[in-house]
C-alpha positions in Angstrom: 0.0 0.0 0.0 1.1 3.6 -0.6 -1.2 5.2 1.9 0.5 7.5 4.4 -1.3 8.8 7.5 -0.4 11.5 10.0 0.0 9.8 13.3 -0.6 12.0 16.3 1.7 9.8 18.5 4.8 10.3 16.4 3.7 13.7 15.0 4.6 12.8 11.4 3.2 10.9 8.4 3.8 7.2 8.4 3.3 4.5 5.8 0.2 2.6 6.8 1.1 -1.0 7.3 -1.8 -3.0 8.8 -1.1 -5.5 11.6 -2.8 -8.3 9.6 -2.3 -8.6 5.9 -5.5 -7.9 3.9 -7.4 -6.3 6.8 -7.6 -3.1 8.8 -9.1 -2.4 12.2 -10.4 1.0 13.3 -11.8 2.2 16.6 -13.6 5.6 16.6 -14.8 7.5 19.6 -18.5 8.0 18.9 -21.3 10.0 20.5 -22.0 10.8 24.1 -25.7 10.8 23.7 -26.6 13.8 25.9 -28.3 15.8 23.2 -29.0 16.2 19.5 -26.2 15.9 17.0 -24.8 19.0 15.2 -22.3 19.3 12.3 -19.4 19.3 14.7 -20.4 15.9 16.0 -20.9 14.2 12.7 -17.7 15.5 11.0 -15.7 12.9 12.9 -18.0 10.1 11.7 -17.8 11.3 8.1 -14.0 11.5 8.1 -13.5 8.0 9.3 -16.2 6.8 6.9 -14.1 8.2 4.1 -11.0 6.4 5.6 -12.9 3.2 5.7 -14.1 3.5 2.1 -10.6 4.2 0.9 -9.1 1.2 2.7 -12.0 -0.9 1.4 -11.4 0.3 -2.2 -7.7 -0.7 -1.8 -8.9 -4.3 -1.1 -8.7 -4.4 2.7 -11.4 -6.1 4.9 -12.2 -3.2 7.3 -13.6 -3.6 10.8 -14.8 -0.3 12.2 -16.0 0.0 15.8 -17.7 3.2 16.8 -18.8 3.3 20.4 -21.7 5.0 22.2 -21.2 6.6 25.6 -24.6 6.0 27.1 -23.9 6.8 30.7 -22.1 9.8 32.1 -22.6 12.9 34.3 -24.1 15.0 31.6 -26.6 12.4 30.5 -27.8 11.9 34.1 -28.1 15.6 34.7 -30.0 16.4 31.5 -32.3 13.4 31.9 -33.1 14.6 35.4 -33.7 18.2 34.3 -36.2 17.0 31.7 -37.9 14.5 34.0 -36.8 11.5 32.0 -35.1 8.2 32.8 -31.4 8.3 32.0 -31.7 5.3 29.7 -34.6 6.8 27.8 -32.8 10.1 27.4 -29.7 8.3 26.1 -31.6 6.0 23.7 -33.6 8.9 22.2 -30.5 10.8 21.3 -28.6 7.7 20.2 -31.4 7.2 17.6 -30.9 10.9 16.6 -27.2 10.3 16.0 -27.9 7.2 14.0 -30.4 9.1 11.8 -27.8 11.9 11.3 -25.0 9.5 10.2 -27.5 7.7 7.9 -28.8 10.9 6.4 -25.2 11.9 5.5 -24.4 8.5 3.9 -22.1 7.0 6.6 -21.8 3.2 6.2 -23.0 1.4 9.4 -20.1 0.5 11.7 -19.2 -3.1 12.0 -20.5 -2.8 15.5 -21.6 0.1 17.7 -21.1 -1.0 21.3 -22.6 0.8 24.3 -20.6 1.5 27.5 -23.3 0.0 29.7 -23.1 -3.3 27.9 -19.4 -3.8 28.7 -19.0 -3.5 32.4 -17.7 -7.0 32.7 -14.7 -6.1 30.4 -14.1 -2.9 32.4 -14.0 -4.8 35.7 -11.5 -7.2 34.2 -9.3 -4.3 32.9 -9.4 -2.6 36.3 -8.4 -5.8 38.0 -5.4 -6.2 35.7 -4.3 -2.6 36.4 -4.6 -3.1 40.2 -2.7 -6.4 40.0 0.1 -4.6 38.0 0.3 -1.8 40.5 -1.1 0.9 38.3 -4.5 1.4 39.8 -6.0 1.5 43.3 -9.5 1.5 44.9 -10.5 4.1 47.4 -14.0 4.9 48.9 -15.6 2.8 46.2 -13.9 4.6 43.4 -11.0 3.2 41.3 -8.2 5.4 40.1 -5.3 5.0 37.6 -2.1 6.0 39.4 -0.5 8.2 36.7 3.0 8.5 38.2 3.4 4.8 38.1 3.5 4.9 34.3 6.6 6.7 33.0 5.3 7.0 29.4 2.3 9.2 30.5 2.1 12.2 28.2 3.7 10.5 25.2 0.6 10.9 23.0 -0.4 14.5 23.8 3.1 15.9 24.6 1.8 16.9 28.1 4.3 17.1 30.9 3.1 15.1 33.8 3.4 17.9 36.4 1.4 20.3 34.1 -1.4 17.9 33.3 -4.9 18.7 34.6 -7.5 15.9 34.4 -10.5 18.2 34.8 -12.1 16.0 37.5 -13.6 17.2 40.7 -12.3 16.8 44.2 -12.2 13.3 45.6 -11.2 12.2 49.1 -9.7 8.9 48.1 -7.5 10.2 45.3 -3.8 9.9 46.2 -2.6 12.4 43.6 -4.6 15.1 41.8 -3.1 13.8 38.6 -4.7 10.4 38.9 -7.8 9.8 36.8 -11.0 8.0 37.6 -11.6 4.5 36.2 -14.7 3.8 38.2 -17.2 6.0 40.1 -18.8 4.9 43.3 -22.6 4.9 43.3 -24.4 7.9 44.5 -28.0 7.8 45.8 -30.5 7.6 43.0 -27.9 6.9 40.3 -27.7 3.8 38.2 -24.9 1.4 39.2 -23.3 -2.0 38.5 -21.7 -4.4 41.0 -17.9 -4.7 41.1 -15.4 -6.2 43.7 -14.8 -2.6 44.9 -18.5 -1.7 45.3 -21.4 -0.6 43.1 -20.8 2.2 40.7 -20.6 3.2 37.1 -17.8 3.5 34.4 -15.4 6.4 34.0 -15.2 7.8 30.5 -11.7 6.7 29.7 -12.0 3.1 30.9 -14.9 2.3 28.6 -13.1 2.9 25.3 -10.1 0.7 26.2 -12.3 -2.1 27.3 -14.5 -1.9 24.2 -11.7 -1.5 21.7 -9.8 -4.5 22.9 -13.0 -6.5 23.2 -13.7 -6.2 19.5 -10.4 -5.5 17.9 -7.9 -7.3 20.2 -5.1 -6.2 22.4 -3.5 -4.4 19.4 -5.3 -2.9 16.4 -4.5 -0.5 13.6 -6.1 2.9 14.0 -7.8 4.8 16.8 -9.6 8.0 15.6 -11.5 10.9 17.1 -11.6 14.7 17.4 -8.6 16.7 18.4 -10.3 17.7 21.6 -10.0 14.1 22.7 -6.2 13.9 22.5 -6.0 14.9 26.2 -7.1 13.7 28.5 -9.3 11.0 26.9 -6.9 9.4 24.4 -3.8 9.9 26.6 -5.6 8.1 29.4 -6.8 5.3 27.1 -3.3 4.7 25.9 -1.8 4.8 29.4 -4.2 2.3 30.9 -4.0 0.0 28.0 -0.2 0.1 27.7 0.1 -0.3 31.4 -1.4 -3.8 31.2 0.8 -4.8 28.3 -1.7 -4.2 25.5 -0.2 -2.8 22.2 -3.5 -0.9 21.6 -3.6 1.5 18.7 -0.7 1.5 16.2 -1.8 4.8 14.6 -3.7 7.7 16.2 -5.7 10.0 13.8 -7.5 13.2 14.9 -9.9 15.4 13.0 -10.2 19.1 13.6 -13.3 21.0 14.7 -16.1 22.7 13.0 -16.0 26.2 14.4 -18.3 29.3 14.5 -16.7 32.6 15.2 -13.4 30.9 15.7 -14.7 28.7 18.6 -15.3 25.0 18.7 -18.9 24.2 18.0 -20.4 23.0 21.3 -23.7 23.0 23.1 -22.2 24.8 26.1 -21.4 27.8 23.9 -24.8 27.8 22.2 -23.2 27.9 18.7 -24.6 24.7 17.3 -26.3 23.9 14.0 -28.4 20.7 14.2 -28.3 18.2 11.4 -32.1 18.3 11.1 -32.1 22.1 10.7 -29.4 22.0 8.0 -31.2 19.3 6.1 -34.1 21.6 5.7 -31.9 23.8 3.6 -29.6 21.5 1.7 -29.6 17.8 0.8 -27.7 15.2 2.7 -25.2 14.6 0.0 -24.5 18.4 -0.3 -23.9 18.7 3.5 -21.6 15.6 3.2 -19.7 17.3 0.4 -19.3 20.4 2.6 -17.9 18.4 5.6 -15.6 16.0 3.8 -14.2 18.5 1.3 -11.7 20.2 3.7 -8.7 18.1 4.9 -9.8 16.2 8.0 -7.0 17.9 10.1 -8.1 21.4 9.1 -10.8 23.3 10.9 -14.0 24.3 9.1 -15.2 27.8 10.0 -18.9 27.4 9.3 -20.7 30.0 7.2 -23.8 30.0 5.1 -21.8 31.3 2.2 -19.3 28.4 2.3 -22.1 25.9 2.6 -23.8 27.3 -0.5 -20.5 27.3 -2.4 -20.2 23.6 -1.6 -23.8 23.0 -2.8 -23.0 24.7 -6.1 -19.7 22.8 -6.5 -21.4 19.4 -5.8 -24.2 20.3 -8.3 -21.6 20.8 -11.0 -20.5 17.3 -10.5 -24.0 16.0 -10.3 -25.1 17.9 -13.4 -22.3 16.4 -15.6 -23.1 12.9 -14.5 -26.8 13.4 -15.2 -26.0 14.9 -18.6 -24.0 11.9 -19.6 -26.7 9.5 -18.4 -29.4 11.4 -20.3 -27.4 11.5 -23.6 -25.3 8.3 -23.5 -26.8 6.0 -20.9 -25.9 5.3 -17.3 -22.1 5.3 -16.8 -20.7 2.5 -14.6 -18.0 3.4 -12.1 -14.6 3.2 -13.8 -11.0 3.9 -13.1 -9.8 6.5 -10.5 -7.5 9.2 -12.0 -3.9 9.3 -10.8 -4.2 12.7 -9.1 -7.2 11.4 -7.1 -5.2 8.4 -5.9 -2.2 10.5 -5.0 -4.3 12.9 -3.0 -6.1 10.2 -1.0 -2.8 8.3 -0.3 -1.4 11.6 1.1 -3.1 11.4 4.4 -6.6 11.4 2.9 -6.1 14.6 1.0 -9.8 15.3 0.1 -9.2 18.8 -1.2 -6.8 17.4 -3.9 -9.2 14.5 -4.5 -12.1 16.9 -5.1 -9.9 19.0 -7.4 -9.2 15.9 -9.4 -12.9 15.2 -9.7 -13.7 18.7 -10.8 -10.9 18.6 -13.4 -12.4 15.4 -14.8 -15.8 17.0 -14.9 -14.5 19.9 -16.9 -12.8 17.5 -19.4 -16.0 15.4 -19.6 -18.2 18.4 -20.3 -15.9 19.6 -23.0 -15.9 16.1 -24.5 -19.7 15.9 -24.3 -20.2 19.2 -26.0 -17.8 18.2 -28.7 -19.7 15.0 -29.4 -16.8 12.8 -28.1 -19.0 10.0 -26.7 -16.0 7.9 -25.5 -14.3 10.8 -23.8 -17.5 11.9 -22.0 -18.4 8.3 -20.9 -14.9 7.6 -19.7 -14.9 10.8 -17.7 -18.3 10.1 -16.1 -17.2 6.6 -15.2 -14.1 8.0 -13.5 -16.2 10.6 -11.7 -18.6 8.0 -10.4 -15.7 5.9 -9.1 -14.0 8.9 -7.4 -17.2 10.3 -5.8 -18.1 6.7 -4.7 -14.9 6.6 -2.6 -16.0 9.8 -0.9 -19.6 8.7 -0.5 -20.8 11.3 -3.0 -21.7 9.3 -6.1 -24.7 11.2 -7.7 -26.1 8.0 -9.0 -25.9 6.1 -5.7 -29.5 5.1 -5.0 -29.4 6.8 -1.6 -28.9 10.2 -3.2 -30.7 9.6 -6.5 -33.9 8.7 -4.6 -33.6 11.6 -2.2 -32.8 11.4 1.5 -34.2 11.9 5.0 -34.1 15.7 4.6 -36.0 15.9 1.4 -39.5 14.9 0.6 -40.9 13.5 -2.7 -41.7 17.0 -4.0 -38.0 18.1 -3.6 -36.8 15.0 -5.4 -39.3 15.6 -8.3 -38.2 19.3 -8.6 -34.6 18.3 -8.8 -35.3 15.7 -11.5 -37.3 18.2 -13.6 -34.7 21.0 -13.3 -31.9 18.7 -14.2 -33.8 17.5 -17.3 -34.4 21.1 -18.4 -30.7 21.9 -17.9 -29.7 18.9 -20.1 -32.1 20.3 -22.8 -30.5 23.7 -22.5 -27.0 22.4 -22.7 -27.9 20.4 -25.8 -29.4 23.5 -27.4 -26.3 25.5 -26.7 -24.1 22.8 -28.1 -26.0 23.0 -31.4 -25.9 26.9 -31.2 -29.6 27.0 -30.8 -29.4 29.9 -28.4 -33.1 30.9 -28.8 -34.1 27.5 -27.3 -31.4 27.7 -24.6 -32.6 31.2 -23.6 -36.2 30.0 -23.5 -35.4 27.2 -21.1 -33.5 29.5 -18.9 -36.4 32.0 -18.9 -38.8 29.2 -17.9 -36.6 28.2 -15.0 -36.2 31.9 -13.9 -40.0 32.3 -14.0 -40.3 29.3 -11.8 -38.0 30.7 -9.2 -34.9 28.7 -10.3 -31.6 30.6 -10.6 -29.1 29.1 -13.1 -25.4 29.8 -12.9 -23.0 28.9 -15.8 -19.4 28.0 -15.3 -16.5 26.2 -17.0 -17.6 23.1 -15.1 -21.2 23.3 -16.4 -24.5 24.8 -15.1 -25.7 24.7 -11.5 -29.1 25.7 -10.1 -30.6 26.9 -6.9 -33.9 28.3 -5.7 -34.0 32.0 -5.6 -35.1 32.2 -2.0 -32.8 29.4 -0.8 
């Protein structure tokens, strides 16, 4: 393989060499189901969906585990504030996350384990840590003793004496630096039995237990947002290495979606829910917007940038539809070399999209010149490349509409695309009177048409 990935642990790009030939194993930190998903949440899922698709395209059998944190302080607090049971609150928002992933075309993970379903594995891990001298029980809590592990800070670059776990005061904690593996039960809270008393999982413990449960003591890639590097991923690595597990061989981290320069978060009130955005753009268009920038680059959200992405995707879509109308449905073909090079360079989606748009321009030129073979070949390549990114315009998921669009929206899109094909054909034959007539009809119907070197795109005037 020629794929190179930026590994957070070594702070450099490394050749990707899977532990097992012909296979790849990925663990991704998924949702903490305390509330509705916004674009910042789903970006991570989309980025690792693209990674999975690229590895699969290269012939690997990919296992992707994406967990659900269904018990924590915020879930308990929000459920209580709304008069709901904690499990009902979590399940409701877990379904919302699943719907969001699906609406944006994420392939289902190989498995999506919940924290509450893996307490047995967590107890076993804690016992191993205690036996190895790296953890201790106190007042019903269990803590990882950070100073017993000399490698602590290797992933994040934190100096041990400067690290702050962000946990509250605890009477049994020997060192403020130690982090909680298990929380003793409080009155009225859910709990599970352990040798050290009833309680519930600490956040960091659950991911180590679930990753090794499904992927083994060593696996290829661990992914998540950059905000998880410390303390979450640092603590995962420490507790797993401390019991002798190889754990993740590569650490990948995606950047945030920001608004006003700040990370999108519920606490700041600067969120944009997936449901709200899907009332304005299609799922495939929102996916294009989120996977287009490099996964390690922040996305500063703006309506203008979103609409630019919509227009860019529609140029791709319009070309593929033109070829289908004139020459028949193109089957996915060969990826162009520039696309492959971009994707192999740490999943360089900006370069990959540039390769797609370049092929679209060549294909439109060939189509207008009557070069059937050139146009068909370009469309086949475009379908293959967009397929890798989950953006194939002829994928039944997108062709039939999605969760954010009703039948009327799908019908409107089909009618407008058909008229644009007629207009392009008229222009190719220098029948400008007919081309202008088609454009006037669209304008009168409230559809704005924009011409570019890549072909026409359309939008509703009040969109």
